[in-house]
mmJSON file of the N, C-alpha and C atoms, coordinates in Angstrom:
{"data_MODEL":{"atom_site":{
"group_PDB":["ATOM","ATOM","ATOM","ATOM","ATOM","ATOM","ATOM","ATOM","ATOM","ATOM","ATOM","ATOM","ATOM","ATOM","ATOM","ATOM","ATOM","ATOM","ATOM","ATOM","ATOM","ATOM","ATOM","ATOM","ATOM","ATOM","ATOM","ATOM","ATOM","ATOM","ATOM","ATOM","ATOM","ATOM","ATOM","ATOM","ATOM","ATOM","ATOM","ATOM","ATOM","ATOM","ATOM","ATOM","ATOM","ATOM","ATOM","ATOM","ATOM","ATOM","ATOM","ATOM","ATOM","ATOM","ATOM","ATOM","ATOM","ATOM","ATOM","ATOM","ATOM","ATOM","ATOM","ATOM","ATOM","ATOM","ATOM","ATOM","ATOM","ATOM","ATOM","ATOM","ATOM","ATOM","ATOM","ATOM","ATOM","ATOM","ATOM","ATOM","ATOM","ATOM","ATOM","ATOM","ATOM","ATOM","ATOM","ATOM","ATOM","ATOM","ATOM","ATOM","ATOM","ATOM","ATOM","ATOM","ATOM","ATOM","ATOM","ATOM","ATOM","ATOM","ATOM","ATOM","ATOM","ATOM","ATOM","ATOM","ATOM","ATOM","ATOM","ATOM","ATOM","ATOM","ATOM","ATOM","ATOM","ATOM","ATOM","ATOM","ATOM","ATOM","ATOM","ATOM","ATOM","ATOM","ATOM","ATOM","ATOM","ATOM","ATOM","ATOM","ATOM","ATOM","ATOM","ATOM","ATOM","ATOM","ATOM","ATOM","ATOM","ATOM","ATOM","ATOM","ATOM","ATOM","ATOM","ATOM","ATOM","ATOM","ATOM","ATOM","ATOM","ATOM","ATOM","ATOM","ATOM","ATOM","ATOM","ATOM","ATOM","ATOM","ATOM","ATOM","ATOM","ATOM","ATOM","ATOM","ATOM","ATOM","ATOM","ATOM","ATOM","ATOM"],
"id":[1,2,3,4,5,6,7,8,9,10,11,12,13,14,15,16,17,18,19,20,21,22,23,24,25,26,27,28,29,30,31,32,33,34,35,36,37,38,39,40,41,42,43,44,45,46,47,48,49,50,51,52,53,54,55,56,57,58,59,60,61,62,63,64,65,66,67,68,69,70,71,72,73,74,75,76,77,78,79,80,81,82,83,84,85,86,87,88,89,90,91,92,93,94,95,96,97,98,99,100,101,102,103,104,105,106,107,108,109,110,111,112,113,114,115,116,117,118,119,120,121,122,123,124,125,126,127,128,129,130,131,132,133,134,135,136,137,138,139,140,141,142,143,144,145,146,147,148,149,150,151,152,153,154,155,156,157,158,159,160,161,162,163,164,165,166,167,168,169,170,171,172,173,174],
"type_symbol":["N","C","C","N","C","C","N","C","C","N","C","C","N","C","C","N","C","C","N","C","C","N","C","C","N","C","C","N","C","C","N","C","C","N","C","C","N","C","C","N","C","C","N","C","C","N","C","C","N","C","C","N","C","C","N","C","C","N","C","C","N","C","C","N","C","C","N","C","C","N","C","C","N","C","C","N","C","C","N","C","C","N","C","C","N","C","C","N","C","C","N","C","C","N","C","C","N","C","C","N","C","C","N","C","C","N","C","C","N","C","C","N","C","C","N","C","C","N","C","C","N","C","C","N","C","C","N","C","C","N","C","C","N","C","C","N","C","C","N","C","C","N","C","C","N","C","C","N","C","C","N","C","C","N","C","C","N","C","C","N","C","C","N","C","C","N","C","C","N","C","C","N","C","C"],
"label_atom_id":["N","CA","C","N","CA","C","N","CA","C","N","CA","C","N","CA","C","N","CA","C","N","CA","C","N","CA","C","N","CA","C","N","CA","C","N","CA","C","N","CA","C","N","CA","C","N","CA","C","N","CA","C","N","CA","C","N","CA","C","N","CA","C","N","CA","C","N","CA","C","N","CA","C","N","CA","C","N","CA","C","N","CA","C","N","CA","C","N","CA","C","N","CA","C","N","CA","C","N","CA","C","N","CA","C","N","CA","C","N","CA","C","N","CA","C","N","CA","C","N","CA","C","N","CA","C","N","CA","C","N","CA","C","N","CA","C","N","CA","C","N","CA","C","N","CA","C","N","CA","C","N","CA","C","N","CA","C","N","CA","C","N","CA","C","N","CA","C","N","CA","C","N","CA","C","N","CA","C","N","CA","C","N","CA","C","N","CA","C","N","CA","C","N","CA","C","N","CA","C","N","CA","C"],
"label_alt_id":[null,null,null,null,null,null,null,null,null,null,null,null,null,null,null,null,null,null,null,null,null,null,null,null,null,null,null,null,null,null,null,null,null,null,null,null,null,null,null,null,null,null,null,null,null,null,null,null,null,null,null,null,null,null,null,null,null,null,null,null,null,null,null,null,null,null,null,null,null,null,null,null,null,null,null,null,null,null,null,null,null,null,null,null,null,null,null,null,null,null,null,null,null,null,null,null,null,null,null,null,null,null,null,null,null,null,null,null,null,null,null,null,null,null,null,null,null,null,null,null,null,null,null,null,null,null,null,null,null,null,null,null,null,null,null,null,null,null,null,null,null,null,null,null,null,null,null,null,null,null,null,null,null,null,null,null,null,null,null,null,null,null,null,null,null,null,null,null,null,null,null,null,null,null],
"label_comp_id":["MET","MET","MET","LEU","LEU","LEU","LYS","LYS","LYS","LEU","LEU","LEU","ALA","ALA","ALA","LEU","LEU","LEU","ALA","ALA","ALA","ILE","ILE","ILE","GLN","GLN","GLN","GLN","GLN","GLN","SER","SER","SER","THR","THR","THR","GLU","GLU","GLU","GLN","GLN","GLN","SER","SER","SER","SER","SER","SER","HIS","HIS","HIS","ASP","ASP","ASP","LEU","LEU","LEU","CYS","CYS","CYS","LEU","LEU","LEU","LEU","LEU","LEU","ARG","ARG","ARG","GLN","GLN","GLN","GLU","GLU","GLU","MET","MET","MET","SER","SER","SER","SER","SER","SER","LEU","LEU","LEU","LEU","LEU","LEU","LYS","LYS","LYS","ALA","ALA","ALA","PRO","PRO","PRO","PRO","PRO","PRO","PRO","PRO","PRO","TYR","TYR","TYR","THR","THR","THR","GLN","GLN","GLN","ALA","ALA","ALA","GLY","GLY","GLY","GLY","GLY","GLY","PHE","PHE","PHE","ASP","ASP","ASP","SER","SER","SER","LEU","LEU","LEU","ARG","ARG","ARG","SER","SER","SER","GLN","GLN","GLN","SER","SER","SER","GLU","GLU","GLU","VAL","VAL","VAL","LEU","LEU","LEU","LEU","LEU","LEU","ASN","ASN","ASN","GLY","GLY","GLY","LEU","LEU","LEU","SER","SER","SER","SER","SER","SER"],
"label_asym_id":["A","A","A","A","A","A","A","A","A","A","A","A","A","A","A","A","A","A","A","A","A","A","A","A","A","A","A","A","A","A","A","A","A","A","A","A","A","A","A","A","A","A","A","A","A","A","A","A","A","A","A","A","A","A","A","A","A","A","A","A","A","A","A","A","A","A","A","A","A","A","A","A","A","A","A","A","A","A","A","A","A","A","A","A","A","A","A","A","A","A","A","A","A","A","A","A","A","A","A","A","A","A","A","A","A","A","A","A","A","A","A","A","A","A","A","A","A","A","A","A","A","A","A","A","A","A","A","A","A","A","A","A","A","A","A","A","A","A","A","A","A","A","A","A","A","A","A","A","A","A","A","A","A","A","A","A","A","A","A","A","A","A","A","A","A","A","A","A","A","A","A","A","A","A"],
"label_entity_id":["1","1","1","1","1","1","1","1","1","1","1","1","1","1","1","1","1","1","1","1","1","1","1","1","1","1","1","1","1","1","1","1","1","1","1","1","1","1","1","1","1","1","1","1","1","1","1","1","1","1","1","1","1","1","1","1","1","1","1","1","1","1","1","1","1","1","1","1","1","1","1","1","1","1","1","1","1","1","1","1","1","1","1","1","1","1","1","1","1","1","1","1","1","1","1","1","1","1","1","1","1","1","1","1","1","1","1","1","1","1","1","1","1","1","1","1","1","1","1","1","1","1","1","1","1","1","1","1","1","1","1","1","1","1","1","1","1","1","1","1","1","1","1","1","1","1","1","1","1","1","1","1","1","1","1","1","1","1","1","1","1","1","1","1","1","1","1","1","1","1","1","1","1","1"],
"label_seq_id":[1,1,1,2,2,2,3,3,3,4,4,4,5,5,5,6,6,6,7,7,7,8,8,8,9,9,9,10,10,10,11,11,11,12,12,12,13,13,13,14,14,14,15,15,15,16,16,16,17,17,17,18,18,18,19,19,19,20,20,20,21,21,21,22,22,22,23,23,23,24,24,24,25,25,25,26,26,26,27,27,27,28,28,28,29,29,29,30,30,30,31,31,31,32,32,32,33,33,33,34,34,34,35,35,35,36,36,36,37,37,37,38,38,38,39,39,39,40,40,40,41,41,41,42,42,42,43,43,43,44,44,44,45,45,45,46,46,46,47,47,47,48,48,48,49,49,49,50,50,50,51,51,51,52,52,52,53,53,53,54,54,54,55,55,55,56,56,56,57,57,57,58,58,58],
"pdbx_PDB_ins_code":[null,null,null,null,null,null,null,null,null,null,null,null,null,null,null,null,null,null,null,null,null,null,null,null,null,null,null,null,null,null,null,null,null,null,null,null,null,null,null,null,null,null,null,null,null,null,null,null,null,null,null,null,null,null,null,null,null,null,null,null,null,null,null,null,null,null,null,null,null,null,null,null,null,null,null,null,null,null,null,null,null,null,null,null,null,null,null,null,null,null,null,null,null,null,null,null,null,null,null,null,null,null,null,null,null,null,null,null,null,null,null,null,null,null,null,null,null,null,null,null,null,null,null,null,null,null,null,null,null,null,null,null,null,null,null,null,null,null,null,null,null,null,null,null,null,null,null,null,null,null,null,null,null,null,null,null,null,null,null,null,null,null,null,null,null,null,null,null,null,null,null,null,null,null],
"Cartn_x":[71.825,72.986,74.116,73.753,74.772,75.427,74.601,75.139,76.149,75.825,76.734,78.022,77.885,79.068,79.972,79.372,80.161,80.866,80.186,80.8,82.0,81.863,82.969,84.129,83.811,84.859,85.622,84.897,85.539,86.398,85.922,86.655,88.018,88.126,89.409,90.451,90.015,90.929,91.224,90.658,90.803,91.49,91.503,92.251,91.488,92.178,91.535,90.503,90.676,89.675,88.355,88.431,87.225,86.612,87.459,86.959,86.194,86.678,85.969,84.6,84.558,83.277,82.349,82.896,82.096,81.528,82.333,81.858,80.63,80.678,79.535,78.324,78.554,77.459,76.852,77.703,77.215,76.422,76.891,76.204,74.791,74.643,73.317,72.461,73.079,72.331,71.782,72.588,72.197,71.393,71.338,70.702,71.212,72.528,73.152,73.3,73.238,73.548,75.033,75.415,76.808,77.839,77.596,78.626,78.956,77.984,78.229,79.197,79.25,80.108,81.565,81.844,83.224,83.98,85.279,86.159,85.717,85.392,85.07,83.903,82.791,81.598,81.828,82.485,82.707,83.677,84.763,85.736,85.112,84.248,83.576,82.697,81.918,81.048,81.867,82.955,83.8,84.415,84.907,85.537,84.508,83.289,82.228,81.931,81.896,81.61,82.737,83.981,85.109,85.057,84.653,84.495,83.438,82.335,81.272,81.777,82.503,83.025,84.025,84.877,85.846,85.137,84.044,83.269,82.632,82.162,81.51,82.51,83.724,84.702,85.503,85.414,86.214,85.488],
"Cartn_y":[103.547,102.675,103.441,104.264,105.064,106.037,106.624,107.555,106.851,105.628,104.854,104.535,104.159,103.84,105.058,106.221,107.441,107.765,107.547,107.804,106.889,105.632,104.684,105.094,105.503,105.917,107.115,108.084,109.268,108.89,107.936,107.576,106.979,106.313,105.705,106.763,107.986,109.088,109.933,109.566,110.368,109.56,110.115,109.503,108.363,107.598,106.502,107.024,108.251,108.854,109.021,109.495,109.629,108.263,107.257,105.911,105.417,105.777,105.427,106.102,107.368,108.073,107.418,106.982,106.299,105.002,104.289,103.052,103.32,104.412,104.768,105.112,105.834,106.202,104.965,104.058,102.823,102.013,101.974,101.229,101.747,103.07,103.651,103.462,103.538,103.326,101.907,100.955,99.552,99.111,99.975,99.605,98.235,98.106,96.825,96.6,95.344,95.023,95.255,95.525,95.836,94.844,93.522,92.607,92.836,93.296,93.484,94.632,95.589,96.753,96.47,95.272,94.911,94.673,94.505,94.526,93.572,92.343,91.357,91.768,92.126,92.504,93.741,94.735,95.987,95.781,95.067,94.839,94.048,93.09,92.313,93.211,94.061,94.98,95.966,96.458,97.424,96.787,95.566,94.925,94.653,94.28,94.092,95.405,96.49,97.804,98.248,97.944,98.313,97.545,96.282,95.505,96.15,96.573,97.249,98.546,99.345,100.61,100.382,99.378,99.081,98.664,97.923,97.524,98.716,99.684,100.857,101.772,101.85,102.81,102.251,100.946,100.354,100.405],
"Cartn_z":[106.459,106.266,105.582,104.609,103.928,104.892,105.777,106.773,107.674,108.074,108.914,108.16,106.901,106.097,105.942,105.736,105.612,106.922,108.032,109.334,109.552,109.151,109.289,108.388,107.161,106.224,106.773,107.315,107.878,109.081,109.874,111.086,110.761,109.606,109.252,108.934,108.677,108.369,109.612,110.75,111.958,113.049,114.251,115.344,115.997,116.834,117.545,118.534,118.996,119.874,119.132,117.898,117.087,116.805,116.628,116.402,117.621,118.804,120.029,120.071,119.658,119.599,118.585,117.459,116.451,117.011,117.797,118.41,119.272,120.058,120.894,120.031,118.946,118.045,117.401,116.94,116.335,117.345,118.578,119.618,119.81,119.837,120.019,118.771,117.589,116.35,116.274,116.669,116.585,117.802,118.839,120.109,120.574,120.489,120.77,122.273,122.71,124.1,124.371,125.611,125.935,125.394,125.45,124.946,123.472,122.696,121.264,121.013,121.929,121.73,122.102,122.62,122.911,121.606,121.715,120.541,119.429,119.769,118.739,117.87,118.51,117.755,116.92,117.505,116.775,115.622,115.856,114.789,113.643,113.981,112.949,112.095,112.744,112.011,111.195,111.782,111.078,109.832,109.947,108.791,107.701,108.086,107.095,106.39,107.156,106.581,105.652,106.018,105.165,103.848,103.904,102.677,101.796,102.408,101.665,101.044,101.828,101.319,100.191,100.339,99.287,98.006,98.149,96.985,96.296,97.085,96.516,95.823,96.352,95.827,94.655,94.422,93.342,92.004],
"occupancy":[1.0,1.0,1.0,1.0,1.0,1.0,1.0,1.0,1.0,1.0,1.0,1.0,1.0,1.0,1.0,1.0,1.0,1.0,1.0,1.0,1.0,1.0,1.0,1.0,1.0,1.0,1.0,1.0,1.0,1.0,1.0,1.0,1.0,1.0,1.0,1.0,1.0,1.0,1.0,1.0,1.0,1.0,1.0,1.0,1.0,1.0,1.0,1.0,1.0,1.0,1.0,1.0,1.0,1.0,1.0,1.0,1.0,1.0,1.0,1.0,1.0,1.0,1.0,1.0,1.0,1.0,1.0,1.0,1.0,1.0,1.0,1.0,1.0,1.0,1.0,1.0,1.0,1.0,1.0,1.0,1.0,1.0,1.0,1.0,1.0,1.0,1.0,1.0,1.0,1.0,1.0,1.0,1.0,1.0,1.0,1.0,1.0,1.0,1.0,1.0,1.0,1.0,1.0,1.0,1.0,1.0,1.0,1.0,1.0,1.0,1.0,1.0,1.0,1.0,1.0,1.0,1.0,1.0,1.0,1.0,1.0,1.0,1.0,1.0,1.0,1.0,1.0,1.0,1.0,1.0,1.0,1.0,1.0,1.0,1.0,1.0,1.0,1.0,1.0,1.0,1.0,1.0,1.0,1.0,1.0,1.0,1.0,1.0,1.0,1.0,1.0,1.0,1.0,1.0,1.0,1.0,1.0,1.0,1.0,1.0,1.0,1.0,1.0,1.0,1.0,1.0,1.0,1.0,1.0,1.0,1.0,1.0,1.0,1.0],
"B_iso_or_equiv":[0.0,0.0,0.0,0.0,0.0,0.0,0.0,0.0,0.0,0.0,0.0,0.0,0.0,0.0,0.0,0.0,0.0,0.0,0.0,0.0,0.0,0.0,0.0,0.0,0.0,0.0,0.0,0.0,0.0,0.0,0.0,0.0,0.0,0.0,0.0,0.0,0.0,0.0,0.0,0.0,0.0,0.0,0.0,0.0,0.0,0.0,0.0,0.0,0.0,0.0,0.0,0.0,0.0,0.0,0.0,0.0,0.0,0.0,0.0,0.0,0.0,0.0,0.0,0.0,0.0,0.0,0.0,0.0,0.0,0.0,0.0,0.0,0.0,0.0,0.0,0.0,0.0,0.0,0.0,0.0,0.0,0.0,0.0,0.0,0.0,0.0,0.0,0.0,0.0,0.0,0.0,0.0,0.0,0.0,0.0,0.0,0.0,0.0,0.0,0.0,0.0,0.0,0.0,0.0,0.0,0.0,0.0,0.0,0.0,0.0,0.0,0.0,0.0,0.0,0.0,0.0,0.0,0.0,0.0,0.0,0.0,0.0,0.0,0.0,0.0,0.0,0.0,0.0,0.0,0.0,0.0,0.0,0.0,0.0,0.0,0.0,0.0,0.0,0.0,0.0,0.0,0.0,0.0,0.0,0.0,0.0,0.0,0.0,0.0,0.0,0.0,0.0,0.0,0.0,0.0,0.0,0.0,0.0,0.0,0.0,0.0,0.0,0.0,0.0,0.0,0.0,0.0,0.0,0.0,0.0,0.0,0.0,0.0,0.0],
"pdbx_formal_charge":[null,null,null,null,null,null,null,null,null,null,null,null,null,null,null,null,null,null,null,null,null,null,null,null,null,null,null,null,null,null,null,null,null,null,null,null,null,null,null,null,null,null,null,null,null,null,null,null,null,null,null,null,null,null,null,null,null,null,null,null,null,null,null,null,null,null,null,null,null,null,null,null,null,null,null,null,null,null,null,null,null,null,null,null,null,null,null,null,null,null,null,null,null,null,null,null,null,null,null,null,null,null,null,null,null,null,null,null,null,null,null,null,null,null,null,null,null,null,null,null,null,null,null,null,null,null,null,null,null,null,null,null,null,null,null,null,null,null,null,null,null,null,null,null,null,null,null,null,null,null,null,null,null,null,null,null,null,null,null,null,null,null,null,null,null,null,null,null,null,null,null,null,null,null],
"auth_seq_id":[1,1,1,2,2,2,3,3,3,4,4,4,5,5,5,6,6,6,7,7,7,8,8,8,9,9,9,10,10,10,11,11,11,12,12,12,13,13,13,14,14,14,15,15,15,16,16,16,17,17,17,18,18,18,19,19,19,20,20,20,21,21,21,22,22,22,23,23,23,24,24,24,25,25,25,26,26,26,27,27,27,28,28,28,29,29,29,30,30,30,31,31,31,32,32,32,33,33,33,34,34,34,35,35,35,36,36,36,37,37,37,38,38,38,39,39,39,40,40,40,41,41,41,42,42,42,43,43,43,44,44,44,45,45,45,46,46,46,47,47,47,48,48,48,49,49,49,50,50,50,51,51,51,52,52,52,53,53,53,54,54,54,55,55,55,56,56,56,57,57,57,58,58,58],
"auth_comp_id":["MET","MET","MET","LEU","LEU","LEU","LYS","LYS","LYS","LEU","LEU","LEU","ALA","ALA","ALA","LEU","LEU","LEU","ALA","ALA","ALA","ILE","ILE","ILE","GLN","GLN","GLN","GLN","GLN","GLN","SER","SER","SER","THR","THR","THR","GLU","GLU","GLU","GLN","GLN","GLN","SER","SER","SER","SER","SER","SER","HIS","HIS","HIS","ASP","ASP","ASP","LEU","LEU","LEU","CYS","CYS","CYS","LEU","LEU","LEU","LEU","LEU","LEU","ARG","ARG","ARG","GLN","GLN","GLN","GLU","GLU","GLU","MET","MET","MET","SER","SER","SER","SER","SER","SER","LEU","LEU","LEU","LEU","LEU","LEU","LYS","LYS","LYS","ALA","ALA","ALA","PRO","PRO","PRO","PRO","PRO","PRO","PRO","PRO","PRO","TYR","TYR","TYR","THR","THR","THR","GLN","GLN","GLN","ALA","ALA","ALA","GLY","GLY","GLY","GLY","GLY","GLY","PHE","PHE","PHE","ASP","ASP","ASP","SER","SER","SER","LEU","LEU","LEU","ARG","ARG","ARG","SER","SER","SER","GLN","GLN","GLN","SER","SER","SER","GLU","GLU","GLU","VAL","VAL","VAL","LEU","LEU","LEU","LEU","LEU","LEU","ASN","ASN","ASN","GLY","GLY","GLY","LEU","LEU","LEU","SER","SER","SER","SER","SER","SER"],
"auth_asym_id":["A","A","A","A","A","A","A","A","A","A","A","A","A","A","A","A","A","A","A","A","A","A","A","A","A","A","A","A","A","A","A","A","A","A","A","A","A","A","A","A","A","A","A","A","A","A","A","A","A","A","A","A","A","A","A","A","A","A","A","A","A","A","A","A","A","A","A","A","A","A","A","A","A","A","A","A","A","A","A","A","A","A","A","A","A","A","A","A","A","A","A","A","A","A","A","A","A","A","A","A","A","A","A","A","A","A","A","A","A","A","A","A","A","A","A","A","A","A","A","A","A","A","A","A","A","A","A","A","A","A","A","A","A","A","A","A","A","A","A","A","A","A","A","A","A","A","A","A","A","A","A","A","A","A","A","A","A","A","A","A","A","A","A","A","A","A","A","A","A","A","A","A","A","A"],
"auth_atom_id":["N","CA","C","N","CA","C","N","CA","C","N","CA","C","N","CA","C","N","CA","C","N","CA","C","N","CA","C","N","CA","C","N","CA","C","N","CA","C","N","CA","C","N","CA","C","N","CA","C","N","CA","C","N","CA","C","N","CA","C","N","CA","C","N","CA","C","N","CA","C","N","CA","C","N","CA","C","N","CA","C","N","CA","C","N","CA","C","N","CA","C","N","CA","C","N","CA","C","N","CA","C","N","CA","C","N","CA","C","N","CA","C","N","CA","C","N","CA","C","N","CA","C","N","CA","C","N","CA","C","N","CA","C","N","CA","C","N","CA","C","N","CA","C","N","CA","C","N","CA","C","N","CA","C","N","CA","C","N","CA","C","N","CA","C","N","CA","C","N","CA","C","N","CA","C","N","CA","C","N","CA","C","N","CA","C","N","CA","C","N","CA","C","N","CA","C","N","CA","C","N","CA","C"],
"pdbx_PDB_model_num":[1,1,1,1,1,1,1,1,1,1,1,1,1,1,1,1,1,1,1,1,1,1,1,1,1,1,1,1,1,1,1,1,1,1,1,1,1,1,1,1,1,1,1,1,1,1,1,1,1,1,1,1,1,1,1,1,1,1,1,1,1,1,1,1,1,1,1,1,1,1,1,1,1,1,1,1,1,1,1,1,1,1,1,1,1,1,1,1,1,1,1,1,1,1,1,1,1,1,1,1,1,1,1,1,1,1,1,1,1,1,1,1,1,1,1,1,1,1,1,1,1,1,1,1,1,1,1,1,1,1,1,1,1,1,1,1,1,1,1,1,1,1,1,1,1,1,1,1,1,1,1,1,1,1,1,1,1,1,1,1,1,1,1,1,1,1,1,1,1,1,1,1,1,1]
}}}
């Protein structure tokens, strides 16, 4: 989980292309069905992760 959080944190400092690669990595990590990898599911997970990261860094 920490590895995933670090990957998300790094992605926010990089390009949208890298974010797309992160989405693919997250999809394989979660073994998610295709619908989950669409914008809604990914954005929801990303925002939850950002809340977690903000909590850790504060």
